[in-house]
C-alpha positions in Angstrom: 26.7 114.7 184.0 24.1 117.3 182.7 23.3 120.2 184.9 20.8 122.8 183.8 21.4 126.2 185.5 18.4 128.4 185.8 19.5 131.3 188.0 16.9 134.0 187.3 16.5 136.1 190.3 15.0 133.6 192.7 15.4 132.3 196.1 17.0 128.9 195.8 15.0 127.5 198.7 12.1 127.4 196.2 13.9 124.9 193.9 14.1 121.2 194.2 16.0 118.5 192.3 13.9 116.5 189.7 15.7 113.2 189.4 14.1 112.4 186.0 15.1 115.5 184.0 18.2 116.5 185.9 17.0 120.1 186.2 15.9 122.6 188.8 12.4 123.9 188.7 10.2 126.2 190.8 8.0 124.6 193.5 5.5 126.1 195.8 6.5 123.5 198.5 9.5 124.8 200.5 12.0 122.0 201.4 14.2 122.4 204.4 17.9 122.6 203.9 18.6 118.9 204.9 15.9 117.6 202.5 17.4 119.6 199.7 20.9 118.4 200.4 19.7 114.8 200.7 18.1 115.0 197.3 21.2 116.7 195.8 23.5 114.0 197.2 21.3 111.3 195.7 21.4 113.0 192.4 25.2 113.1 192.5 25.3 109.4 193.4 23.0 108.5 190.6 25.0 110.5 188.0 28.4 109.3 189.1 27.4 105.6 189.3 25.8 105.4 185.9 29.1 104.3 184.2 29.6 101.7 186.9 26.3 100.1 186.5 26.7 100.0 182.8 29.5 97.5 183.0 28.3 94.9 185.6 25.6 92.3 185.6 22.1 93.2 186.6 21.9 90.9 189.5 19.9 91.3 192.7 22.8 93.0 194.5 23.1 95.5 191.7 19.4 96.2 191.7 19.3 96.8 195.4 22.2 99.3 195.1 20.5 101.0 192.1 17.3 101.4 194.2 19.3 102.9 197.1 21.2 105.4 194.9 18.2 106.2 192.7 16.3 107.2 195.7 13.6 104.5 195.6 14.6 102.9 198.9 16.0 104.2 202.1 19.6 103.2 202.8 19.6 100.4 205.4 22.2 98.9 207.6 24.7 96.5 206.1 23.5 93.0 205.7 25.6 90.3 207.5 28.3 89.1 205.3 28.0 91.9 202.8 31.4 92.6 201.3 30.7 96.3 200.6 29.9 98.9 203.3 27.0 101.1 202.7 27.7 104.8 202.8 26.8 106.7 205.9 25.3 110.1 206.0 28.7 111.5 207.2 30.6 110.2 204.2 31.2 112.4 201.2 31.6 111.0 197.6 33.9 113.1 195.5 33.6 112.5 191.8 34.6 114.7 188.9 33.2 113.6 185.5 35.1 114.2 182.3 32.8 117.1 181.3 29.7 119.0 182.2 27.0 120.4 180.0 25.6 123.5 181.5 22.2 124.8 180.3 21.2 128.4 180.9 18.1 130.6 181.3 18.3 131.8 177.7 18.0 128.2 176.3 21.7 128.1 175.4 24.2 125.5 176.7 27.9 125.0 177.1 30.1 122.0 177.7 33.1 122.5 179.8 35.9 120.2 180.7 36.5 118.6 184.1 39.7 120.7 184.4 37.6 123.8 184.1 35.2 122.5 186.7 38.2 121.8 189.0 39.5 125.3 188.4 36.2 126.9 189.2 35.9 124.9 192.4 39.5 125.9 193.3 39.0 129.6 192.7 35.4 130.1 193.8 33.9 129.0 197.2 30.5 129.4 195.5 31.2 126.8 192.8 33.0 124.6 195.3 29.9 124.6 197.4 27.6 124.2 194.4 29.4 121.1 193.0 30.3 119.4 196.3 26.8 119.0 197.6 27.0 121.6 200.3 25.3 124.5 198.5 23.0 127.0 200.1 22.1 130.3 198.5 22.7 133.1 200.9 21.5 136.1 198.9 17.9 137.0 198.6 18.3 138.3 195.0 20.6 136.1 193.0 21.9 137.3 189.6 21.0 136.1 186.2 23.7 134.2 184.5 23.8 133.6 180.7 26.0 131.4 178.6 27.9 134.5 177.3 28.5 135.8 180.8 29.6 132.4 182.1 32.0 132.0 179.2 33.5 135.5 179.8 34.0 134.7 183.5 35.7 131.4 182.7 37.9 133.0 180.0 39.1 135.6 182.5 39.9 132.9 184.9 41.8 130.8 182.4 43.5 133.7 180.6 44.3 136.8 182.5 44.9 138.7 179.2 41.3 138.1 178.0 39.5 141.4 177.5 35.9 142.1 178.3 34.3 145.0 176.4 34.4 148.2 178.4 30.6 148.6 178.4 30.3 145.2 180.1 33.0 145.5 182.7 30.9 146.8 185.6 28.2 144.1 185.2 30.9 141.4 184.9 32.6 142.6 188.0 29.3 142.3 189.8 28.8 138.8 188.5 32.4 137.7 189.4 31.9 139.1 192.9 28.6 137.3 193.4 30.1 134.0 192.2 33.1 134.6 194.5 35.7 134.7 191.8 38.1 137.0 193.5 40.8 136.7 190.9 38.5 137.6 188.1 37.2 140.6 190.1 40.9 141.8 190.3 41.5 141.2 186.6 38.4 143.0 185.6 39.2 145.9 188.0 42.6 146.3 186.3 41.0 146.3 182.9 38.5 149.0 184.0 41.3 151.0 185.5 43.4 150.8 182.4 40.5 151.9 180.3 39.8 154.9 182.5 43.5 155.9 182.5 43.8 155.6 178.7 40.8 158.0 178.4 41.8 160.3 181.2 40.2 163.7 180.8 37.7 162.4 178.3 35.4 160.0 180.2 34.5 162.4 182.9 34.0 166.2 183.0 32.3 168.8 185.2 28.9 168.6 183.5 26.0 167.4 185.7 25.4 164.2 183.8 29.1 163.3 183.9 29.3 164.0 187.6 26.3 161.8 188.3 27.9 159.0 186.2 31.2 159.4 188.0 29.5 159.2 191.4 27.7 156.0 190.3 31.0 154.4 189.4 32.6 155.6 192.6 29.8 154.1 194.6 30.2 150.9 192.7 33.9 150.8 193.6 33.0 151.3 197.3 30.3 148.6 197.2 32.5 146.0 195.7 35.7 147.0 197.5 37.6 147.9 194.4 40.3 149.8 196.2 42.6 150.5 193.3 39.7 151.8 191.2 38.3 153.9 194.1 41.7 155.4 194.8 42.2 156.3 191.2 38.8 157.9 190.8 39.2 159.9 194.0 42.9 160.8 193.9 43.1 161.5 190.2 39.7 161.9 188.5 37.7 163.8 191.1 40.8 165.7 192.3 41.6 166.8 188.7 38.1 168.0 188.1 38.4 170.1 191.3 41.8 171.3 190.5 40.5 172.5 187.1 37.6 174.3 188.5 37.8 177.9 187.3 36.4 179.4 190.5 35.2 178.6 194.0 31.6 178.3 192.9 32.4 175.6 190.3 34.7 173.9 192.9 31.8 173.7 195.4 29.4 172.4 192.7 31.7 169.5 191.8 32.5 168.7 195.4 28.9 168.6 196.5 28.4 165.5 194.4 30.9 163.6 196.5 30.7 165.0 200.0 29.5 161.8 201.7 31.6 159.3 199.7 35.0 160.9 199.0 37.9 159.5 201.1 40.9 160.9 199.2 41.7 164.2 197.5 44.9 165.5 195.9 45.4 169.2 195.4 49.2 169.1 195.2 50.8 172.0 193.3 47.4 173.7 192.8 48.5 177.4 192.5 44.9 178.6 192.8 43.9 176.8 195.9 43.1 179.2 198.8 41.9 179.0 202.4 38.3 179.4 201.1 38.6 176.1 199.1 39.6 174.3 202.3 36.5 175.7 204.0 34.4 174.0 201.3 35.8 170.6 202.6 34.2 170.9 206.0 31.4 168.5 205.2 33.6 165.8 203.7 33.1 163.8 206.9 34.7 160.6 205.5 37.8 162.3 204.1 40.8 160.2 205.1 43.6 161.4 202.8 44.4 165.0 201.8 47.4 166.2 199.8 48.1 169.9 199.8 51.8 169.8 198.8 53.2 173.0 197.4 49.9 174.9 197.6 51.6 178.2 198.2 48.5 180.3 198.7 47.4 178.5 201.8 47.9 180.1 205.2 47.4 179.2 208.9 43.8 180.3 208.5 43.2 177.6 206.0 44.4 174.9 208.4 41.6 176.1 210.8 39.1 174.9 208.2 40.4 171.3 208.5 39.4 170.8 212.1 36.0 169.2 211.2 37.8 166.5 209.2 38.0 164.2 212.2 38.4 161.0 210.0 41.6 162.4 208.4 44.4 159.9 208.6 46.9 161.2 206.0 47.8 164.9 205.6 50.5 166.2 203.3 51.5 169.8 203.9 54.9 169.6 202.3 56.3 172.8 200.7 53.6 175.0 202.1 55.9 177.8 203.0 53.2 180.1 204.6 52.4 177.8 207.5 53.8 178.8 210.9 53.7 177.4 214.4 50.3 179.0 214.9 48.8 177.0 212.0 49.9 173.7 213.5 47.7 174.4 216.5 44.7 173.6 214.4 46.0 170.1 213.7 45.7 169.0 217.4 42.0 168.1 216.8 42.8 165.6 214.1 43.4 162.8 216.5 43.0 160.1 213.9 46.0 161.3 212.0 48.5 158.6 211.3 50.6 160.2 208.5 51.7 163.9 208.6 54.2 165.4 206.1 55.6 168.8 207.1 58.8 168.7 205.0 60.1 171.9 203.6 57.8 174.0 205.9 60.7 176.2 206.7 58.9 178.6 208.9 58.2 176.0 211.6 60.1 176.1 214.8 60.3 174.0 218.0 57.1 175.7 219.3 55.1 174.3 216.4 56.0 170.8 217.2 54.4 171.2 220.7 51.0 171.2 218.9 51.6 167.7 217.7 51.7 166.0 221.1 47.9 165.1 221.1 48.3 163.2 217.9 48.8 159.9 219.7 47.9 157.8 216.6 50.7 159.3 214.5 52.8 156.6 212.8 54.6 158.6 210.1 56.1 162.1 210.5 58.2 163.9 207.9 60.0 167.0 209.1 62.8 166.9 206.6 64.2 170.3 205.5 62.6 172.0 208.5 65.9 173.9 209.0 64.7 175.9 212.1 64.1 172.9 214.3 66.5 172.3 217.2 67.0 169.6 219.8 64.4 171.2 222.0 61.8 170.6 219.4 62.4 166.9 219.4 61.4 166.8 223.0 57.8 167.4 221.9 57.8 164.1 220.0 58.4 161.8 223.0 54.7 161.3 223.6 54.2 160.0 220.1 54.8 156.4 221.1 53.1 155.0 218.0 55.6 156.6 215.6 57.1 154.1 213.2 58.6 156.4 210.6 60.5 159.7 211.3 62.3 161.8 208.7 64.6 164.4 210.1 66.8 164.7 207.0 68.6 168.1 206.6 67.4 169.4 210.0 70.8 171.0 210.2 70.5 172.4 213.7 70.0 169.0 215.4 72.8 167.7 217.6 73.5 164.6 219.7 71.4 166.0 222.5 68.3 166.0 220.2 68.7 162.3 219.5 68.3 161.6 223.2 64.6 162.4 222.9 64.1 159.7 220.4 65.1 156.8 222.6 61.6 156.6 223.9 60.1 156.0 220.5 60.6 152.2 220.7 58.1 151.5 217.9 60.3 153.4 215.4 61.1 151.3 212.3 62.4 154.0 209.9 64.7 156.9 210.8 66.3 159.3 208.4 69.0 161.5 209.8 70.8 162.2 206.5 72.8 165.4 206.2 72.4 166.2 209.9 76.0 167.3 209.9 76.3 168.1 213.6 75.7 164.5 214.7 78.6 162.6 216.2 79.3 159.1 217.5 77.9 160.1 220.9 74.5 160.8 219.3 74.3 157.3 217.8 74.4 155.9 221.3 70.9 157.2 221.9 69.6 154.9 219.1 70.5 151.6 220.8 67.1 151.2 222.5 65.4 151.4 219.1 65.4 147.6 218.7 62.5 147.7 216.1 64.6 149.9 213.7 64.7 148.4 210.2 65.7 151.5 208.1 68.5 153.9 209.1 69.8 156.6 206.9 73.0 158.4 208.0 74.1 159.6 204.5 76.2 162.7 204.7 76.7 162.7 208.5 80.3 163.4 208.0 81.4 163.7 211.6 80.7 160.0 212.3 83.6 157.6 212.8 84.2 153.9 213.3 83.4 154.3 217.0 79.9 155.5 216.2 79.2 152.3 214.3 79.6 150.3 217.5 76.3 151.6 218.7 74.5 150.0 215.7 75.4 146.4 216.6 72.3 146.0 218.8 70.0 146.9 215.8 69.7 143.3 214.7 66.5 143.7 212.6 68.0 146.5 210.5 67.4 145.8 206.8 68.5 149.1 205.3 71.6 151.1 206.2 73.0 154.1 204.3 76.5 155.3 205.4 77.4 157.0 202.1 79.5 160.2 201.9 81.5 159.7 205.1 85.2 159.7 204.7 85.9 158.7 208.3 84.9 155.1 208.1 87.7 152.6 207.8 88.1 148.8 207.5 87.9 148.6 211.3 84.5 150.3 211.3 83.0 147.8 209.0 83.6 145.0 211.5 80.7 146.5 213.5 78.3 145.6 210.7 78.8 141.8 211.0 76.1 141.3 213.6 73.5 143.0 211.3 72.5 139.7 209.7 69.1 141.0 208.5 70.7 143.7 206.3 69.4 143.6 202.7 70.4 147.1 201.5 73.8 148.6 202.4 75.2 151.9 200.9 78.9 152.6 201.4 79.2 154.9 198.4 82.0 157.5 198.6 83.3 156.2 201.9 86.9 156.6 200.6 88.9 155.4 203.6 88.1 151.7 203.6 89.9 149.3 201.4 89.6 145.8 199.9 90.2 144.3 203.4 87.1 146.1 204.7 84.8 144.2 202.3 85.9 141.0 204.0 83.6 142.0 206.9 80.6 141.9 204.7 80.8 138.2 203.9 78.5 137.3 206.8 75.7 139.5 205.5 74.1 136.6 203.6 70.7 138.4 203.2 72.3 141.3 201.4 70.4 142.1 198.1 71.5 145.6 197.3 75.1 146.9 197.7 76.3 150.4 196.6 80.0 151.0 196.5 80.1 154.0 194.2 83.3 155.9 194.1 85.1 153.6 196.6 88.9 153.0 196.4 88.6 149.3 195.6 90.7 147.0 193.5 90.0 143.6 192.0 91.1 141.9 195.2 88.3 143.6 197.1 85.6 142.0 194.8 86.8 138.6 195.8 85.0 139.1 199.2 81.7 139.6 197.4 81.4 136.2 195.8 79.8 134.7 198.9 76.9 137.3 198.7 74.9 135.0 196.4 71.6 136.8 197.3 72.8 140.1 195.7 70.4 141.5 193.1 71.8 145.0 192.8 75.5 146.0 192.7 76.7 149.4 192.0 80.5 149.8 191.4 80.3 152.9 189.3 83.3 155.2 189.6 85.5 152.4 191.1 88.1 153.3 188.6 90.8 150.9 189.8 88.8 147.8 188.8 89.8 145.7 185.8 88.3 142.7 184.0 90.1 140.4 186.5 87.9 141.8 189.3 84.7 140.9 187.4 85.8 137.3 187.5 84.7 137.3 191.2 81.2 138.2 190.2 80.5 135.1 188.2 78.9 133.3 191.2 76.4 136.1 191.8 73.7 134.5 189.5 70.9 136.3 191.2 72.3 139.7 190.1 69.7 141.7 188.1 71.3 145.2 188.2 75.0 145.9 187.7 76.5 149.3 187.3 80.1 149.5 186.0 80.0 153.0 184.6 83.2 155.1 184.8 85.3 152.0 185.4 87.8 153.2 182.9 90.2 150.3 183.1 87.6 147.7 182.0 88.5 146.0 178.7 86.7 143.6 176.4 88.3 140.5 178.1 86.6 141.4 181.4 83.1 141.3 180.0 83.4 137.5 179.4 82.9 137.2 183.2 79.4 138.5 182.9 78.1 135.7 180.7 77.0 133.5 183.6 74.8 136.3 185.0 71.7 135.1 183.2 69.3 137.1 185.5 70.9 140.4 184.6 68.3 142.9 183.5 70.2 146.2 183.8 73.8 146.8 182.8 75.5 150.1 182.8 78.9 150.3 180.9 78.8 154.0 180.2 82.1 155.8 180.1 84.0 152.6 179.9 86.2 154.1 177.2 88.4 151.0 176.5 85.5 148.8 175.4 85.4 147.9 171.7 83.1 145.9 169.4 84.8 142.7 170.5 83.6 143.2 174.1 80.0 143.3 173.1 80.0 139.7 171.9 80.1 138.7 175.5 76.7 140.3 176.1 74.8 138.1 173.7 74.0 135.4 176.3 72.3 138.0 178.5 68.8 137.3 177.2 67.0 138.9 180.1 68.7 142.2 179.6 66.2 145.1 179.6 68.4 148.1 180.1 71.8 148.6 178.5 73.8 151.8 178.7 76.8 152.1 176.4 77.0 155.9 176.3 80.4 157.5 175.9 82.0 154.2 174.8 83.7 156.1 172.0 85.5 153.1 170.4 82.2 151.2 169.5 81.4 151.0 165.8 78.6 149.6 163.6 80.1 146.1 163.9 79.6 146.2 167.7 75.9 146.8 167.4 75.6 143.6 165.4 76.1 141.7 168.7 73.1 143.4 170.3 70.5 142.1 167.8 69.9 139.0 169.8 69.0 141.0 172.9 65.3 141.1 171.9 64.1 141.9 175.4 65.9 145.2 175.5 63.6 148.1 176.4 66.2 150.8 177.1 69.4 151.4 175.0 71.7 154.3 175.4 74.3 154.9 172.6 74.8 158.6 173.3 78.2 160.0 172.4 79.2 156.8 170.4 80.6 159.0 167.7 81.7 156.3 165.3 78.3 154.9 164.7 76.8 155.3 161.3 73.5 154.5 159.5 74.7 150.9 158.9 74.9 150.4 162.7 71.3 151.3 163.2 70.3 148.4 160.8 71.3 146.0 163.6 68.6 147.5 165.9 65.7 146.6 163.7 65.0 143.4 165.6 64.8 145.1 169.0 61.1 145.6 168.7 60.6 145.8 172.5 62.7 149.0 172.7 60.9 151.8 174.5 63.8 154.2 175.0 66.6 154.9 172.6 69.2 157.6 173.0 71.3 158.4 169.9 72.3 161.9 170.9 75.7 163.2 169.8 76.0 160.4 167.2 77.1 162.9 164.6 77.5 160.6 161.6 73.9 159.5 161.5 71.9 160.7 158.5 68.3 160.5 157.2 69.0 157.0 155.8 69.8 155.7 159.2 66.4 156.6 160.6 64.8 154.2 158.1 65.9 151.4 160.5 63.9 152.8 163.4 60.4 152.7 161.8 59.9 149.1 162.9 60.5 150.0 166.6 56.8 150.8 167.1 57.1 150.4 170.9 59.4 153.4 171.2 58.3 156.0 173.7 61.4 158.1 174.1 63.8 159.0 171.3 66.8 161.3 171.6 68.4 162.5 168.4 69.8 165.8 169.7 73.1 167.0 168.3 72.7 164.7 165.2 73.5 167.6 162.9 73.2 165.8 159.6 69.5 165.0 159.9 67.1 166.8 157.6 63.3 167.1 157.2 63.4 163.9 155.0 64.7 161.9 157.9 61.8 162.8 160.1 59.4 161.2 157.7 60.8 157.8 158.8 59.5 158.5 162.4 55.9 158.8 161.4 55.1 155.1 162.2 56.3 155.5 165.8 52.8 156.1 167.1 53.7 155.3 170.8 56.4 158.1 170.9 55.9 160.4 173.8 59.3 162.2 174.1 61.3 163.4 171.1 64.4 165.4 171.3 65.6 167.1 168.1 67.6 170.0 169.7 70.7 171.1 168.0 69.6 169.5 164.7 70.3 172.6 162.6 69.0 171.4 159.2 65.4 170.9 160.3 62.7 173.3 159.0 59.0 174.0 159.0 58.4 171.2 156.5 60.0 168.6 158.8 57.4 169.2 161.5 54.7 168.0 159.1 56.1 164.5 159.5 55.5 164.6 163.2 51.7 165.2 162.9 50.9 161.4 163.1 52.7 161.1 166.5 49.5 161.8 168.5 50.9 160.3 171.7 53.7 162.9 171.8 53.9 164.8 175.1 57.4 166.4 174.9 59.0 167.9 171.8 62.4 169.7 172.0 63.4 171.7 168.9 65.6 174.1 170.8 68.8 175.7 169.4 69.6 176.3 165.7 65.8 176.5 165.2 65.0 177.2 161.5 61.2 177.6 162.0 60.3 180.7 160.0 56.7 181.4 161.0 53.6 179.9 162.6 53.0 177.7 159.5 55.5 175.3 161.0 53.6 175.1 164.3 50.4 174.4 162.4 51.7 170.9 161.7 51.6 170.2 165.5 47.9 170.9 166.1 47.1 167.2 165.9 49.4 166.6 168.9 46.6 167.0 171.5 48.7 165.4 174.3 51.6 167.7 173.9 52.6 169.1 177.2 56.1 170.5 176.6 57.3 172.3 173.5 60.7 173.9 173.5 61.5 176.1 170.5 64.1 178.3 172.3 
């Protein structure tokens, strides 16, 4: 089938189908919708039946059907005795030819396969309508479409990694949106976002032309609902320009460009932000999100300037230590607020919370580390019936009586009471009406006992429960967790009084994905109770120092496991690691401080092809031969060999194939020399390299690091033989953000620092 596409800013109701040339052309005679569809359907019938009529005799029956489908006769009722029914107007013929040839406005053409046509019809309602005979143009000003543009759109759909030139991205997003290719819009938005992030601080500045351009892009993001791009431009780009403004006048000049559009601003940790700056926000009538975390110069007077911001939904005032109860009185007008963060506002008292009662829309309230709040303050929260998330962590004056005020907050889904040390079992009884609770954090509530856990049995939708750092829980207490069938995350770390038998009560928690048992007094027999938890993805057994390799045998069935932490399990030996070989999904394995492991144990890791993160630090018996077993783990991104003191230059030769490595820690590997660093130069994806306390390294060794152009963090502290000349080898590392040359620093004068002038992204330089 040949279809010529002429899409040059027209209203499609002026176009009709010419059945001789198979093209669309302009006509002064407007056809109604049904007439156009009728003609289009005839065209589809004609084109699809061409192959059919080519292979049958030209008898009278064939001729009559040809005349019907070719549009020369009207379709009539079936003749008596006819063996084939005639199609009715309600029937639809679906036919996908082997290929299409598309012809464009610029006289170019393109043939595409039927699979691509099918893909376009699947992904785009526009093309589905166009090629199914139900098409009607809805926009008054359709967009041009050239062969190049169509090819780019199709390539983006077929290959998500296909890159469109930066200068064309906005126009292609516009085209993809018009042709209802939502997936392509998302892909192109991500490309544009990545481009802006890579050029952060360079694409936009505070000049007039740049601000106008930034506003245009921001308006474009609003128009085409590019939320990720919009959020980045507002929360990062515009906010950074405002944060860098040298004075209030410049701040206001920049802000005035965005008064009507801006919805999000982030001034967190801006040491120069004052109450006067908040006054400048008064005309940002669409502002919905405002972050003022750790803006230490703000006072209660500044909060008064926020009262006109009636659209505000999210306000972060965390770590603003000057705010008092009087300041919170100004928030009562912000009735659209849904999220309020007052954590670490240590001057607030119960009286301040009284000003929050009008905020009926509030869903998320963070009062953590507000150490002056008492039970009486929580009484002011009872009208906030929409609350879903409440953080009271480290509100150390709260007692059981305070929790009684929470029982009315029946919409509550997330409650953090960690390190509220005065709470007892009686307090947990007040939580039983909170049937919607999904997340409960009782970490560090050290007065709780087994009896308190009985009050949690009604919380059947609970998905997250943190009971860590409580030495009063015993095996009997864990029986009360068995009804919590929805639990996905359970933390029992440092609950030292339950034993292997206690873990038997967890076997019914079939949904469990994350289990923390750090520092528990467990033995190999206890792990036998975990083998039924086949949904487990994360298991932390670090510091369970009674475990041996025999215990790991019980983990073989946990094939969904992605993260396993066995650090400080000092009794583990090489034989035990053989039990890890079935865990093909394992991505993160921590064996640090397992001092009995040797080279022979590492051979058991070679089947773990999915491994991304491996920590072998403080495994002092490992030698160069052990590293040979790692060379097949080509997916590794993070490798920690710190304090593996027997490693030499020869061992690093086995790392050459690990080209995906991004993070490598070789600190305290004292036998390494300059020759060993030769083996690192192929690891061009490295972003973080720690060579601290490698005392044999000299300036010549640093020359081997110059190809590591992606390096962002380099630690050379306690490398006493390095001098000014060595820094010259670092000048090509233009991505470097953090350089540590502290201790035993042999820099003699500023000439050494001159070698670092090319490191324009350097944010941290330690020469102490």
